[in-house]
C-alpha positions in Angstrom: 119.1 40.9 114.2 120.6 42.5 111.6 117.4 44.5 111.0 117.5 45.4 114.5 121.0 46.6 114.2 119.8 48.6 111.3 117.8 50.6 113.2 120.0 51.6 116.0 122.2 52.3 113.3 120.1 55.0 112.1 118.6 56.3 115.5 122.8 56.4 116.3 123.1 58.6 112.8 120.1 60.8 113.9 121.3 61.5 116.8 124.5 62.6 115.6 123.0 65.0 113.0 121.0 67.0 116.4 124.1 67.0 118.0 125.6 69.1 115.3 123.6 71.9 116.8 125.1 71.8 120.4 128.0 73.8 118.6 126.4 76.2 115.8 122.5 77.4 115.4 122.5 76.7 111.5 124.1 74.3 108.6 124.3 73.4 105.4 123.6 69.8 104.6 127.4 69.5 103.4 128.7 70.7 106.3 126.5 68.0 108.5 126.9 65.5 106.2 131.2 66.1 106.5 131.0 66.9 110.1 129.3 63.4 111.3 131.1 62.0 108.2 128.2 60.4 106.2 127.2 60.3 102.4 125.3 63.3 101.6 122.6 61.2 100.5 122.3 59.5 103.7 122.2 62.8 105.8 119.3 64.2 103.0 117.0 61.7 104.1 117.9 61.7 108.1 117.6 65.6 107.5 114.2 65.0 105.6 112.7 63.0 108.4 114.1 64.9 111.2 112.4 67.9 109.2 108.6 65.8 108.8 108.8 65.3 112.4 109.3 68.7 113.6 112.7 68.2 115.1 114.7 70.4 112.1 113.6 73.3 110.3 115.1 74.5 106.9 115.3 77.8 105.7 113.7 77.7 102.5 115.9 81.3 101.7 119.2 79.6 102.3 118.7 76.3 102.6 120.7 75.8 105.7 119.1 73.7 108.6 118.4 74.5 112.4 116.6 73.2 115.4 112.7 72.7 115.2 110.1 73.3 117.5 109.7 70.2 118.6 113.0 70.6 120.3 111.2 73.6 122.6 108.0 71.9 123.5 110.4 68.7 125.1 112.2 71.2 126.8 109.4 72.4 128.0 110.1 69.5 130.7 113.4 70.3 131.1 114.5 71.1 134.7 118.4 71.9 133.8 119.7 75.4 134.2 121.6 76.0 131.2 117.9 75.8 129.2 117.1 78.9 127.3 113.5 78.9 128.8 114.9 78.4 131.8 117.3 81.1 131.5 114.9 83.7 131.1 112.8 83.1 134.3 114.8 85.4 136.6 113.8 88.2 133.9 110.5 86.7 133.9 109.6 86.9 137.7 111.3 90.2 137.7 108.4 91.3 135.2 105.8 89.8 136.8 106.5 91.5 140.2 106.7 95.0 138.5 103.4 94.8 136.2 101.4 91.7 138.5 100.5 89.8 135.9 101.1 86.5 134.5 104.8 86.6 131.9 105.3 84.1 129.1 107.3 83.5 126.4 105.9 82.1 122.8 107.2 80.9 119.6 106.0 80.3 116.0 105.3 76.9 114.9 104.0 76.8 111.2 100.6 78.2 111.9 100.3 77.9 115.4 102.5 79.3 118.6 103.5 77.6 121.2 104.3 78.7 124.9 107.2 77.9 125.8 107.8 79.1 128.9 105.4 81.0 131.8 105.6 82.3 135.2 102.1 83.4 136.2 100.5 86.4 138.7 100.3 86.2 142.0 96.5 88.0 141.7 94.1 86.1 142.7 92.4 87.0 139.4 94.5 86.2 137.1 95.7 84.4 133.3 96.9 80.7 133.7 98.8 79.9 131.5 99.9 76.1 131.2 103.6 76.1 129.5 103.5 73.6 126.4 100.0 74.8 124.8 99.6 75.3 121.3 97.2 78.2 120.0 96.2 79.9 116.6 98.2 82.8 115.3 95.4 84.9 114.4 93.9 85.9 117.6 96.8 87.6 120.4 98.7 90.4 120.6 102.1 87.1 121.2 100.4 86.1 117.3 100.7 89.4 115.6 104.7 89.7 116.8 105.8 86.4 115.8 104.4 87.1 112.1 104.8 91.1 112.9 108.4 90.3 112.3 108.2 87.1 110.8 110.0 87.7 106.6 108.1 87.9 103.9 107.7 84.0 103.1 106.7 82.9 106.4 104.0 85.5 106.2 102.4 85.0 103.1 102.5 81.4 104.2 100.9 81.9 107.0 97.8 83.4 105.7 97.9 81.1 102.8 95.9 78.9 105.5 92.1 79.0 104.8 90.9 79.2 108.4 92.3 83.0 107.4 89.8 84.3 105.4 86.7 83.6 107.8 88.5 84.9 110.8 89.7 88.6 110.2 90.2 91.3 107.7 93.4 90.5 106.2 94.0 94.5 104.8 93.2 95.7 108.1 95.4 92.8 109.9 98.3 93.3 107.7 97.8 97.1 108.5 98.1 96.8 112.2 101.0 94.4 111.6 103.1 97.7 109.9 102.3 99.4 112.9 103.4 97.0 115.5 106.4 96.9 113.5 106.5 100.7 114.4 105.4 101.3 117.8 107.9 97.9 118.9 104.7 96.0 121.0 101.5 94.6 120.1 97.9 94.5 122.0 95.3 92.6 122.1 91.8 93.4 124.2 89.7 90.4 124.3 90.5 89.0 121.0 91.1 85.3 122.2 89.1 85.5 125.1 86.4 87.2 126.3 87.9 89.4 129.5 91.3 89.0 129.0 93.9 91.3 127.1 97.5 91.3 126.5 100.5 92.9 126.0 103.8 91.2 123.7 107.6 92.6 122.4 109.8 90.7 120.2 112.6 89.2 121.9 115.6 89.5 119.1 119.0 87.0 118.9 122.0 89.0 118.4 121.9 88.7 115.1 118.5 90.9 115.6 116.3 87.9 113.9 113.5 87.3 116.2 113.6 84.3 118.5 110.1 84.5 120.8 107.6 87.0 121.6 107.1 87.6 125.2 103.9 88.8 126.9 101.6 89.5 130.2 98.4 89.0 130.2 95.3 89.4 132.6 91.9 90.2 132.9 90.8 93.5 130.7 90.0 95.4 133.9 93.0 95.1 135.2 95.1 95.3 131.8 93.3 98.5 129.7 94.8 100.0 126.2 96.1 102.8 128.4 97.8 100.5 131.2 99.1 98.7 128.5 100.9 101.5 126.6 102.4 102.3 130.3 103.5 99.1 130.6 104.4 98.9 126.5 108.6 100.1 126.8 109.1 98.2 130.4 108.1 95.4 128.4 110.4 96.3 125.2 113.1 97.0 127.7 112.7 93.1 129.1 112.6 91.7 125.8 116.0 93.6 125.0 117.7 92.0 128.2 116.2 88.7 126.7 117.8 88.5 123.4 121.1 89.2 125.3 120.5 86.3 127.4 120.2 83.9 124.0 122.9 81.6 123.5 
């Protein structure tokens, strides 16, 4: 019985820690300990477990904690109107109707990207984009955006994955990232799938930090490089509006 009570108490404490993030986006460990009324050593253990499971992430530069990618995966099944990915839906639908192609939102989780929201094209021939899917970072327009606008330490960590050594020319890829930062968007043409193309732009939060990548994708026969260059200003404007909506 005592063991059962101890387990429930641990769950209760972990949930109290997660609930801290309803009031602000990032916390120092000492702030969390003071807020929930627990000893720092207890909070440290709880945070380590939550981080291991992907619910919490620690910024190695600032030593502050924020919600992890696992929360995005769980939110894919939410229907609440105030869910961040749901709040973006009207703008995504507007963009889909304007460009006629599938619109998606991606976030980075380690060396992968996760599609956290999608609006399917109404075209007979279209890209189907299921929500919650994990994809590698070494291919695709949204991957380039998620890497290009990350800090150097994050980039070095990503490039340390052995998979990169066998898939791309790293020097050439880094040059592409510089170009993406200059022009404000990224394109891909049959990089991950034959016959598919995509255009992506960064979504920044109100502090200027990368929050997600907005992407439009479709058949390469329709999304030619010339067409994507024409769509780029529209995409960047939509991404800017979506950034303002971030809670």
